[in-house]
C-alpha positions in Angstrom: -43.2 -34.0 -23.9 -44.0 -37.7 -23.7 -42.6 -38.5 -20.0 -45.9 -37.0 -18.4 -48.7 -39.4 -20.7 -46.3 -42.3 -20.0 -45.9 -41.7 -16.5 -49.6 -41.2 -16.4 -50.5 -44.8 -18.0 -47.7 -46.3 -15.5 -49.6 -45.0 -12.4 -53.2 -46.0 -13.9 -51.7 -49.4 -14.7 -50.2 -50.0 -11.3 -53.3 -48.7 -9.9 -55.5 -50.9 -11.6 -53.4 -53.8 -10.7 -53.3 -53.4 -7.2 -57.0 -52.7 -7.0 -57.7 -55.9 -8.7 -55.6 -57.8 -6.4 -57.1 -56.3 -3.4 -60.3 -56.9 -4.5 -59.6 -60.6 -5.2 -58.0 -61.3 -1.8 -59.4 -58.7 0.4 -63.1 -59.3 -1.0 -63.8 -62.2 -3.6 -61.8 -65.0 -1.8 -63.0 -64.5 1.7 -66.4 -64.5 0.4 -66.1 -68.0 -0.7 -64.2 -69.3 2.5 -62.5 -67.7 5.3 -58.8 -67.5 5.7 -58.9 -69.4 9.1 -60.8 -72.4 7.5 -58.3 -72.4 4.5 -55.4 -72.3 7.0 -57.0 -75.3 9.1 -57.2 -77.1 5.7 -53.8 -76.7 4.9 -52.6 -77.6 8.4 -54.5 -80.9 7.9 -52.2 -82.0 5.3 -49.7 -85.0 5.8 -46.1 -85.1 5.5 -46.1 -87.4 2.4 -49.0 -84.9 0.5 -46.8 -81.9 1.6 -43.4 -83.7 0.3 -45.6 -84.6 -3.2 -46.9 -80.8 -3.6 -43.2 -79.8 -3.2 -41.8 -82.5 -5.7 -44.3 -81.2 -8.0 -43.7 -77.5 -7.8 -39.5 -78.1 -8.1 -40.3 -80.5 -11.0 -42.6 -77.8 -12.6 -39.8 -75.4 -12.3 -37.2 -77.4 -13.6 -39.6 -78.3 -17.0 -39.2 -74.8 -17.7 -35.5 -74.5 -18.0 -35.3 -77.9 -20.1 -37.8 -76.1 -22.5 -35.1 -73.4 -22.7 -32.7 -75.5 -23.2 -34.5 -77.5 -26.0 -34.1 -74.2 -28.0 -30.8 -72.8 -26.7 -28.9 -76.6 -26.6 -25.6 -75.1 -25.7 -27.2 -73.2 -22.5 -26.1 -75.2 -19.6 -29.1 -76.2 -16.9 -28.0 -73.6 -14.2 -27.8 -70.8 -17.0 -31.2 -71.6 -18.0 -32.6 -71.6 -14.6 -31.1 -68.2 -13.7 -32.7 -66.9 -17.0 -36.1 -68.5 -16.2 -36.0 -67.3 -12.2 -34.5 -63.9 -13.0 -37.2 -63.1 -15.6 -39.8 -64.7 -13.6 -39.0 -62.8 -10.6 -39.3 -59.4 -12.8 -42.2 -60.3 -14.5 -44.1 -61.5 -11.6 -43.4 -58.3 -9.2 -43.8 -55.1 -11.5 -46.8 -54.2 -13.5 -46.4 -54.7 -17.0 -43.1 -56.4 -16.2 -43.1 -58.8 -19.6 -40.6 -55.8 -21.4 -38.4 -55.9 -18.4 -38.3 -59.7 -17.9 -36.9 -59.9 -21.8 -34.2 -57.1 -20.8 -33.1 -59.4 -17.9 -33.3 -62.6 -20.3 -31.4 -60.7 -23.1 -28.8 -59.3 -20.5 -27.7 -62.9 -19.2 -27.8 -64.5 -22.7 -25.7 -61.5 -24.0 -23.1 -61.8 -21.4 -22.6 -65.5 -22.2 -21.8 -65.0 -25.8 -25.4 -65.4 -27.4 -26.1 -63.5 -30.2 -29.1 -61.2 -31.0 -30.2 -63.7 -33.7 -29.9 -66.6 -31.0 -32.2 -64.5 -28.7 -34.9 -63.2 -30.8 -35.1 -66.6 -32.4 -35.4 -68.2 -28.5 -37.9 -65.6 -28.2 -40.1 -66.0 -30.7 -39.9 -69.8 -31.0 -40.7 -70.1 -27.2 -43.3 -67.5 -27.1 -45.3 -69.2 -30.4 -44.9 -72.9 -29.1 -46.5 -71.5 -25.6 -49.1 -69.6 -27.2 -50.2 -73.0 -29.2 -50.1 -74.6 -26.1 -52.2 -72.4 -24.1 -54.9 -72.8 -27.5 -54.4 -76.4 -27.4 -54.9 -77.6 -24.1 -58.5 -76.4 -23.7 -59.3 -78.8 -26.9 -57.6 -81.6 -24.9 -59.3 -80.6 -21.3 -62.5 -80.9 -23.0 -62.0 -84.2 -24.6 -61.4 -85.8 -21.3 -63.8 -84.0 -19.6 -66.2 -85.3 -21.6 -65.5 -88.8 -19.9 -66.8 -87.6 -16.5 -69.5 -85.1 -17.5 -71.0 -82.9 -20.1 -69.2 -79.9 -20.7 -71.3 -76.5 -20.3 -71.8 -74.3 -23.2 -69.3 -71.8 -21.9 -66.5 -74.8 -22.0 -67.4 -75.8 -25.5 -67.3 -72.2 -26.9 -63.7 -71.5 -25.4 -62.4 -74.9 -26.6 -64.3 -74.1 -30.2 -62.3 -70.6 -30.5 -59.2 -72.2 -29.4 -59.2 -75.0 -31.8 -59.9 -72.1 -34.7 -57.2 -70.0 -33.7 -54.9 -73.0 -33.3 -55.7 -74.2 -36.7 -55.3 -70.7 -38.2 -51.9 -69.9 -36.7 -50.7 -73.4 -37.0 -51.5 -72.7 -40.8 -49.9 -69.6 -41.2 -46.9 -70.8 -39.6 -46.6 -73.4 -41.8 -47.0 -71.4 -45.2 -44.4 -68.8 -43.3 -41.7 -71.9 -43.3 -42.4 -73.5 -46.1 -43.2 -70.5 -48.9 -40.8 -67.4 -49.0 -43.3 -65.8 -51.5 -46.1 -66.1 -48.3 -43.5 -64.8 -45.9 -42.7 -61.4 -48.6 -46.3 -61.3 -49.1 -47.0 -61.2 -45.4 -45.1 -59.0 -44.4 -46.1 -56.6 -46.9 -49.4 -56.8 -45.5 -48.3 -56.5 -41.9 -46.3 -53.5 -42.8 -48.7 -50.8 -42.6 -50.8 -52.4 -39.4 -47.4 -52.6 -37.6 -46.5 -49.0 -38.5 -49.8 -47.4 -37.2 -49.6 -50.0 -33.7 -45.9 -48.7 -33.5 -46.8 -44.9 -33.7 -49.8 -45.3 -31.4 -47.4 -47.0 -28.9 -45.0 -44.0 -29.6 -42.3 -46.6 -30.9 -40.4 -46.5 -34.1 -41.8 -48.4 -36.5 -40.3 -51.7 -38.0 -38.2 -50.6 -41.3 -38.8 -54.1 -43.5 -41.1 -56.5 -42.0 -41.3 -58.4 -45.4 -37.3 -59.0 -45.3 -37.5 -59.7 -41.2 -40.2 -62.2 -41.6 -38.2 -63.8 -44.8 -35.2 -63.9 -42.1 -37.2 -65.4 -39.4 -38.5 -68.3 -41.7 -35.0 -69.3 -42.5 -33.6 -69.3 -39.2 -36.8 -71.2 -37.4 -37.2 -73.4 -40.5 -33.8 -74.8 -40.0 -34.0 -74.8 -36.1 -37.4 -76.7 -36.3 -36.3 -79.1 -38.6 -33.5 -80.3 -36.3 -35.1 -79.9 -33.1 -38.7 -79.1 -33.6 -40.0 -82.3 -31.6 -38.0 -81.9 -28.7 -39.4 -78.2 -28.3 -42.6 -79.4 -28.7 -42.5 -81.9 -26.3 -40.6 -79.9 -23.6 -43.6 -77.3 -24.0 -46.3 -80.0 -23.5 -44.5 -81.3 -20.7 -43.8 -77.6 -18.8 -47.4 -76.8 -19.3 -48.8 -80.3 -18.0 -45.8 -80.1 -15.0 -47.6 -77.2 -13.9 -50.8 -78.8 -13.9 -49.7 -81.7 -12.0 -48.8 -79.1 -9.3 -52.5 -78.0 -8.9 -53.9 -81.6 -8.9 -51.2 -82.6 -6.0 -52.8 -79.5 -4.1 -56.3 -80.6 -4.7 -55.4 -84.2 -3.2 -53.3 -82.8 -0.7 -56.0 -81.2 1.0 -58.3 -84.1 1.1 -59.9 -83.8 -2.2 -61.2 -87.2 -4.0 -61.5 -87.9 -7.5 -65.2 -88.3 -6.4 -65.0 -84.5 -5.2 -63.0 -83.0 -7.8 -62.0 -85.2 -10.9 -58.6 -84.5 -12.4 -60.7 -84.2 -15.7 -62.1 -81.0 -14.3 -58.9 -80.0 -12.6 -57.4 -79.9 -16.2 -60.2 -78.1 -17.8 -60.0 -75.2 -15.3 -56.4 -74.9 -15.3 -56.6 -75.0 -19.4 -59.3 -72.1 -19.6 -57.9 -70.2 -16.9 -54.6 -70.1 -18.3 -56.1 -69.2 -21.5 -58.0 -66.1 -20.0 -55.0 -65.2 -18.4 -52.6 -65.2 -21.5 -52.5 -61.6 -21.4 -52.5 -60.7 -17.7 -53.9 -57.4 -15.8 -51.7 -58.0 -12.8 -48.5 -59.1 -12.5 -48.4 -63.0 -13.1 -52.1 -63.0 -13.3 -52.2 -62.4 -9.5 -55.7 -62.5 -8.4 -57.2 -63.2 -11.4 -56.1 -66.6 -11.8 -57.0 -67.6 -8.3 -60.8 -66.2 -8.5 -61.1 -68.1 -11.9 -60.1 -71.6 -10.8 -61.7 -71.1 -7.5 -65.1 -70.2 -9.5 -64.9 -73.0 -12.0 -63.9 -75.7 -9.4 -66.6 -75.1 -6.6 -69.5 -74.7 -9.1 -72.4 -76.7 -7.4 -69.8 -77.7 -4.6 -70.7 -77.7 -0.7 -69.1 -75.5 1.6 -66.8 -77.6 3.0 -65.4 -78.7 -0.5 -65.4 -75.2 -1.3 -63.3 -74.3 1.4 -61.0 -77.4 0.4 -60.8 -76.0 -3.2 -59.6 -72.4 -2.1 -57.1 -73.9 0.3 -55.8 -75.9 -2.6 -55.5 -73.1 -5.1 -54.0 -70.6 -2.8 -51.4 -73.3 -2.1 -50.9 -74.1 -5.9 -50.5 -70.3 -6.3 -48.1 -70.1 -3.5 -45.7 -72.8 -4.5 -45.5 -72.0 -8.2 -45.7 -67.6 -7.8 -43.7 -67.0 -5.1 -40.4 -69.1 -4.7 -39.3 -67.8 -8.5 -39.5 -64.3 -6.9 -36.3 -64.6 -4.0 -34.9 -67.3 -6.1 -34.8 -64.9 -9.3 -33.3 -62.4 -7.0 -30.5 -64.5 -5.9 -30.4 -65.6 -9.5 -29.6 -62.1 -10.7 -27.0 -61.1 -7.9 -25.3 -64.5 -8.9 -25.0 -63.5 -12.3 -24.1 -59.7 -11.6 -21.6 -60.4 -8.7 -20.1 -64.2 -9.3 -20.8 -64.8 -12.9 -18.0 -67.5 -12.8 -20.6 -69.6 -10.9 -23.1 -69.4 -14.2 -20.5 -68.9 -16.8 -19.7 -72.2 -18.7 -16.0 -73.7 -18.1 -13.7 -72.4 -20.3 -12.9 -74.5 -23.5 -9.7 -75.3 -25.3 -9.7 -72.5 -28.1 -9.6 -73.6 -31.4 -6.8 -73.4 -33.9 -5.6 -70.0 -35.1 -6.4 -71.3 -38.8 -8.0 -74.1 -40.6 -6.4 -76.0 -43.6 -8.6 -77.5 -46.4 -8.1 -80.5 -48.1 -5.7 -79.2 -50.4 -3.6 -77.7 -47.4 -4.3 -74.3 -48.4 -4.9 -72.1 -45.1 -8.4 -71.1 -44.3 -9.3 -68.1 -42.4 -10.8 -68.3 -38.9 -14.7 -68.4 -38.5 -14.8 -64.9 -37.0 -12.3 -63.5 -39.9 -14.9 -64.6 -42.3 -17.6 -63.1 -40.5 -15.9 -59.9 -40.3 -15.0 -59.9 -43.9 -18.4 -60.3 -44.7 -19.6 -57.7 -43.1 -17.2 -55.2 -44.5 -18.2 -56.5 -47.9 -21.8 -56.5 -47.7 -23.5 -53.9 -49.7 -25.3 -51.1 -48.3 -28.4 -52.2 -49.8 -28.1 -55.1 -47.8 -28.4 -53.8 -44.3 -31.8 -54.3 -43.3 -32.8 -54.4 -39.7 -34.0 -58.3 -39.6 -36.0 -60.0 -36.8 -33.1 -62.8 -37.0 -30.0 -61.7 -38.4 -28.0 -64.3 -40.7 -25.3 -65.3 -38.3 -26.4 -67.3 -35.5 -23.9 -69.5 -34.1 -26.1 -71.4 -31.5 -28.5 -72.4 -34.3 -25.4 -73.7 -36.2 -24.6 -75.5 -33.2 -27.9 -77.0 -32.8 -27.8 -78.1 -36.6 -24.5 -79.9 -35.7 -22.6 -77.5 -38.6 -20.1 -76.2 -35.8 -18.9 -76.2 -32.4 -20.5 -73.2 -30.0 -18.1 -71.2 -28.1 -19.7 -68.8 -25.8 -17.6 -65.6 -25.0 -15.3 -65.5 -22.0 
């Protein structure tokens, strides 16, 4: 009964996405600059500038892998690359591909021995920190923009809204991590709205939001206490590295500081990233390009507009297109040659451990199995972050992490 309406919604979403992309690249962009003039600007680039753009794009890509490893330190860099590239390939090619991208990430991580707790914690922490970066960058951009010109009302309003949301969410997260009572109250308050939203989306409602928030609080609090600084630094670095690709493209096509100041490029980058946080098209295709071109060409001459258009299209090409074939290759490698990505086998631990008094201690897995058997039925509540998280324990230095072989 629900297959028809769902199929209809997918068709509508796909049609809207395709329509917006066609309108952006078929009508809006050529209205600013012809593709022939844009191609001519790109061909005029020197080899040093071309290498600079390529190096910036590669560094930006690697910065995301480092951010993933900041949350999952037991993950190898090549595995983080496979997770990032594989999920990006799906999210960038399919309408509403975010959900499928999460499925790709989960399939890869679970095949390497990561638990549901590890994956959920990784998804929530990276999502929250990236959202904080989206809200905070416009404020930073507005401050640096004041050194070259007076920001307009729209930029000031956007930065003020972002700052307000950032303050509210940061305070809420702080209270959630510090207060068990606040976590329980927030969970009870969110139970009904989330249940209604789940029914509207035709999804099973959450069973116990209060218990889920309580579980997330204990796990996330421990992880952030141990690695919060690294996660914050890696998130900020990955966002700024992406902006540096845009700046390299602007300089590569011959735009000087006097024509397009780096402060203006940072402001455009920050505000368009905020506006496309929930993309209508895959990867914000078409919307991001029009936004950046529109902001950076305000009051510019036709020649500068052509160069800006060339720089923006180049920026999107080197950041949007490479992860698609690389992600497909990563998925094929993970599926058909997993040994190239799996961690090298480690020596198995002892069959049992002995305490200081010489008595035989059960293995870690045996203790978990016994705990699961002896757990009362009333405690079996679905949680956002289950209690057992071996990677979190590894991050806190409590025990070594041994992925499944």
